[in-house]
C-alpha positions in Angstrom: 0.0 0.0 0.0 1.1 3.6 -0.6 1.1 6.0 2.3 -0.7 9.3 2.0 2.4 11.4 2.0 3.7 9.6 -1.0 0.3 9.6 -2.7 0.0 13.4 -2.2 3.3 13.8 -4.1 3.0 11.3 -6.9 -0.7 10.2 -7.5 -2.9 11.6 -10.1 -6.2 10.6 -8.4 -6.9 10.2 -4.7 -10.4 8.8 -3.8 -11.7 9.4 -0.3 -14.3 6.6 0.3 -16.3 5.3 3.2 -19.7 5.5 4.8 -21.6 8.7 5.3 -21.0 10.9 8.3 -17.3 10.0 8.9 -15.8 13.2 7.6 -14.7 12.2 4.1 -15.3 15.7 2.7 -13.2 17.4 5.3 -10.4 14.9 5.0 -10.5 15.2 1.2 -10.3 19.0 1.3 -7.5 18.8 3.9 -5.5 16.3 1.8 -6.0 18.6 -1.3 -4.8 21.6 0.7 -1.7 19.8 1.9 -0.8 18.7 -1.6 -1.3 22.3 -2.9 0.9 23.8 -0.2 3.6 21.3 -1.2 3.6 22.7 -4.7 1.1 20.7 -6.8 -1.8 22.0 -8.8 -4.8 20.3 -7.2 -8.6 20.1 -7.8 -10.9 18.8 -5.1 -14.3 17.5 -6.3 -16.9 17.5 -3.6 -20.3 15.8 -4.0 -22.5 17.0 -1.1 -20.4 19.5 0.9 -21.6 21.2 4.1 -21.8 25.0 4.1 -19.3 24.9 6.9 -16.7 23.4 4.6 -17.3 25.9 1.9 -16.7 28.7 4.5 -13.5 26.9 5.7 -12.2 27.2 2.1 -13.1 30.9 2.0 -16.4 30.7 0.1 -20.0 31.6 1.0 -21.1 28.4 -0.8 -19.8 26.0 -3.3 -20.6 26.4 -7.0 -20.6 24.1 -10.0 -17.6 26.0 -11.5 -13.9 25.5 -10.6 -13.0 28.1 -8.1 -9.5 28.9 -6.9 -8.9 28.8 -3.2 -6.6 31.4 -1.6 -4.2 29.1 0.3 -2.0 32.0 1.4 1.5 33.1 0.6 3.1 29.9 2.0 1.4 27.7 -0.7 3.7 26.8 -3.5 1.0 25.3 -5.7 -2.7 25.9 -6.4 -5.9 24.6 -5.0 -9.2 24.6 -7.0 -12.6 23.4 -5.6 -15.6 22.2 -7.5 -18.9 21.0 -6.3 -20.5 18.4 -8.7 -23.3 20.1 -10.6 -25.1 17.2 -12.2 -26.9 19.2 -14.8 -23.8 21.2 -15.9 -21.8 18.0 -16.1 -24.5 16.1 -17.9 -24.9 18.9 -20.5 -21.1 18.8 -21.2 -21.3 15.1 -21.5 -24.1 15.2 -24.1 -22.2 17.8 -26.2 -19.1 15.6 -26.0 -20.7 12.3 -26.9 -23.6 13.2 -29.2 -23.1 12.3 -32.8 -23.9 15.8 -34.1 -24.6 19.3 -32.6 -28.2 18.9 -33.7 -28.6 15.6 -31.9 -27.1 17.2 -28.7 -29.5 20.1 -28.9 -32.5 17.8 -29.4 -31.4 15.7 -26.4 -31.0 18.8 -24.2 -34.4 20.2 -25.2 -36.3 16.9 -24.5 -38.1 17.1 -21.1 -37.0 13.6 -20.2 -33.3 14.6 -20.3 -33.9 16.7 -17.1 -35.0 13.6 -15.4 -32.1 11.5 -16.7 -29.5 14.1 -15.7 -30.7 14.7 -12.2 -32.9 11.8 -11.0 -32.2 8.6 -12.8 -30.5 6.0 -10.5 -26.8 6.1 -11.1 -26.7 9.4 -12.9 -25.0 11.3 -10.1 -22.3 8.8 -9.6 -21.7 8.6 -13.4 -21.5 12.4 -13.6 -19.0 12.3 -10.8 -16.6 9.9 -12.4 -17.1 11.6 -15.8 -16.1 15.0 -14.2 -13.0 13.3 -12.6 -12.0 11.9 -16.0 -12.4 15.3 -17.6 -10.3 17.1 -14.9 -7.5 14.5 -15.3 -7.5 14.3 -19.0 -7.3 18.1 -19.6 -3.8 18.0 -18.1 -4.3 21.2 -16.1 -4.1 19.5 -12.7 -1.3 17.4 -11.2 -3.8 15.8 -8.7 -7.6 15.4 -8.4 -9.0 14.5 -5.0 -12.4 13.0 -5.1 -14.9 13.0 -2.2 -17.3 10.2 -2.9 -21.0 10.9 -2.3 -22.7 9.9 0.9 -24.6 6.6 0.5 -26.1 4.0 2.7 -23.9 1.6 0.9 -20.7 3.2 -0.2 -20.1 0.7 -2.9 -23.2 2.0 -4.8 -20.8 4.8 -6.0 -18.7 2.3 -7.9 -21.5 0.1 -9.2 -23.9 2.8 -10.3 -22.2 3.9 -13.6 -22.3 0.4 -14.9 -25.9 -0.1 -13.8 -26.9 3.1 -15.5 -25.5 2.0 -18.8 -26.8 -1.5 -18.5 -30.2 -0.1 -17.7 -30.3 2.2 -20.7 -29.1 -0.6 -22.9 -31.8 -2.9 -21.7 -34.6 -0.5 -22.9 -35.8 -1.7 -26.3 -35.0 1.6 -28.1 -35.0 0.3 -31.6 -38.5 -1.2 -30.9 -39.6 2.3 -29.9 -37.9 4.3 -32.5 -37.9 2.5 -35.8 -36.6 4.5 -38.8 -37.8 4.7 -42.4 -34.8 2.7 -43.5 -36.4 -0.5 -42.1 -38.4 -1.1 -45.2 -42.1 -1.6 -45.7 -42.5 -4.0 -42.8 -40.7 -1.6 -40.4 -42.8 1.3 -41.6 -46.0 -0.7 -41.0 -44.7 -1.6 -37.5 -43.8 2.0 -36.9 -47.3 3.1 -37.7 -48.7 0.4 -35.3 -46.4 1.7 -32.6 -47.6 5.2 -33.4 -51.2 4.1 -32.9 -50.4 2.5 -29.6 -48.5 5.6 -28.4 -51.3 7.9 -29.3 -53.8 5.6 -27.6 -51.7 5.6 -24.4 -51.3 9.3 -24.7 -55.1 9.8 -24.7 -55.4 7.6 -21.7 -52.7 9.4 -19.8 -53.7 12.9 -21.0 -50.4 13.9 -22.6 -47.7 13.2 -25.2 -45.2 12.1 -22.7 -44.7 8.6 -24.2 -43.9 10.0 -27.6 -41.4 12.4 -25.9 -39.9 9.4 -24.0 -39.6 7.5 -27.3 -37.9 10.5 -29.0 -35.5 10.9 -26.0 -34.5 7.2 -26.0 -34.0 7.1 -29.7 -31.8 10.2 -29.6 -29.9 9.1 -26.6 -29.3 5.7 -28.1 -26.7 7.3 -30.4 -24.6 8.3 -27.4 -24.6 5.0 -25.6 -21.6 3.5 -27.4 -19.6 6.6 -26.6 -20.7 6.6 -23.0 -19.7 2.9 -22.8 -16.3 3.6 -24.0 -15.9 6.5 -21.6 -17.1 4.3 -18.7 -14.5 1.8 -19.6 -11.8 4.5 -19.5 -13.1 5.7 -16.1 -12.9 2.1 -14.8 -9.3 1.8 -16.0 -8.5 5.2 -14.4 -9.9 4.1 -11.0 -7.6 1.1 -11.2 -4.5 2.9 -12.5 -1.2 2.7 -10.7 -1.4 6.5 -10.2 -4.7 6.2 -8.3 -5.1 5.5 -4.6 -8.2 4.9 -2.4 -8.2 5.9 1.2 -11.0 4.6 3.5 -12.1 7.2 6.0 -13.8 5.9 9.1 -14.4 6.8 12.8 -13.4 4.7 15.9 -16.6 3.0 16.6 -17.2 -0.8 16.3 -19.9 -0.5 13.7 -18.0 1.9 11.5 -14.8 -0.2 11.7 -16.6 -3.4 10.7 -18.0 -1.5 7.7 -14.7 -0.1 6.7 -12.9 -3.5 6.9 -15.6 -5.1 4.8 -15.4 -2.2 2.4 -11.6 -2.7 2.1 -12.0 -6.4 1.3 -14.5 -5.6 -1.5 -12.4 -2.8 -3.0 -9.4 -5.1 -3.1 -11.5 -7.9 -4.7 -12.5 -5.5 -7.5 -8.9 -4.4 -8.1 -8.9 -0.9 -6.8 -5.4 0.3 -5.6 -5.6 0.8 -1.8 -3.7 3.5 0.0 -4.9 2.9 3.6 -7.2 3.8 6.4 -7.9 7.3 7.8 -9.1 7.0 11.3 -10.9 10.3 11.9 -12.1 12.1 15.1 -9.7 10.1 17.4 -9.5 10.9 21.1 -5.9 11.1 22.4 -5.0 10.4 26.0 -4.6 13.4 28.3 -1.8 12.5 30.7 -2.6 12.5 34.4 0.4 14.7 35.5 -1.1 17.5 33.3 -4.4 17.1 35.1 -2.7 17.2 38.5 -0.8 20.4 37.6 -4.2 21.9 36.5 -5.7 20.9 39.9 -2.8 22.6 41.8 -3.0 25.7 39.6 -6.7 26.1 40.1 -6.8 25.4 43.8 -3.9 27.7 44.5 -5.0 30.2 41.9 -1.5 30.8 40.7 -2.8 32.9 37.8 -5.0 35.2 39.9 -7.9 34.6 37.5 -10.1 33.0 40.2 -9.8 35.9 42.7 -12.9 36.1 44.8 -13.8 32.4 44.3 -13.9 30.5 47.5 -11.9 27.3 48.0 -14.9 25.0 47.7 -15.8 26.4 44.3 -12.3 25.9 43.1 -12.3 22.2 44.3 -15.6 21.6 42.6 -14.2 23.1 39.4 -11.2 20.7 39.6 -13.4 17.7 40.4 -15.5 18.5 37.3 -12.3 18.9 35.2 -11.0 15.5 36.4 -14.3 13.8 35.5 -14.2 15.2 32.0 -10.5 14.1 31.6 -11.4 10.6 32.9 -14.3 10.3 30.5 -12.2 11.5 27.6 -9.5 9.0 28.4 -12.0 6.1 28.4 -12.8 7.1 24.8 -9.1 7.5 24.0 -8.3 3.9 25.2 -11.2 2.7 23.1 -9.9 4.5 20.1 -6.4 3.1 20.6 -7.9 -0.4 20.7 -9.7 0.3 17.4 -6.4 1.6 15.8 -4.7 -1.6 16.9 -7.4 -3.7 15.4 -7.0 -1.9 12.1 -3.3 -2.3 12.2 -3.7 -6.0 12.7 -6.0 -6.3 9.8 -4.0 -4.2 7.4 -0.5 -4.7 8.8 -0.1 -1.0 8.7 -0.7 1.8 11.3 -3.8 3.7 10.3 -3.5 7.5 9.7 -5.1 9.2 12.6 -6.8 12.6 12.7 -7.7 13.9 16.2 -11.1 15.0 17.2 -11.0 18.9 17.2 -13.3 20.2 20.0 -14.3 23.3 18.0 -14.6 21.5 14.7 -12.9 22.5 11.4 -14.2 25.9 10.2 -11.3 27.6 8.4 -8.1 27.0 6.5 -6.1 26.7 9.7 -8.4 23.9 10.8 -8.0 22.1 7.4 -4.3 22.6 7.7 -4.2 20.9 11.1 -6.1 17.9 9.7 -3.7 17.8 6.7 -0.6 17.9 9.0 -2.2 15.0 11.0 -2.6 13.0 7.8 1.1 13.2 6.9 2.1 12.6 10.5 3.1 16.1 11.5 0.0 16.8 13.7 -0.5 16.2 17.3 
């Protein structure tokens, strides 16, 4: 496996994967920031970012356009952020793969295209990998970091593009959209289909079946190109310059999911980078707690002037309870890290739990330093 420091220096694509709610988006943005500050030109593609993360990168909100992030004077490279906009990516895909500009315009004008590009199962995931392919093949970026979309089953992201194409291919488009070149038999059959469609339209109160038939007939011309592109994406995801990192949190259920996810990714031939154990509690040493007790009880700083001795003792007792509870979680997290190390034969990357969360570039930088082993 390749460590994340090496991956940030030499990979073309880093995929942050895992279950929803484990902090993939923050970890992805932090890794991208670290690579940019090290001198690479980086694009981070987010799928469903929180407004808080946009603000951490210096935006009011994400947009569907590549936007440059101000990483400060210390950054030797560039960081660009992009939120996946399914409609924009889908439109670009149609223009790229349609046989003629006229076919592209007809597809985009068809009312069923809106449903396909925004709602059809698998379309979001397909658009995501299509956007990644475009970003890498335009040669403007040294590294693309992909934050996979939240899903109840994270593997849906990798299955959906193939399911989408298979589903479109399974629709009997030729049966719906016969052409005049089919001869007299085909033309008669086409008239019969037309009568059926018009009859169904009268029953349903609209021409939507005819519009659907038109859309499927037009879109059929792009399927071969889509299939070729999907194959290129699948090869890209398995390329030697690609690395997958599994983000998880130190709870039993999440760890079981991550270990099973790793096994499945390896079975499918995806190149693994390692685990990122996010929101880890680290032990607070007892001597530090004892020094805090002494400082508070004796009021060495003078900040508790006027507070009686019993109040100070109560404050210390409360502090010690908090420390004890924290250390229980820290020991649990250490056991989880050990379990991951035993499974993978590699120490997992650990990102500490930040009490105030990550809300600015400094916070993202702290996460990034933890990823490469320079954090605390």
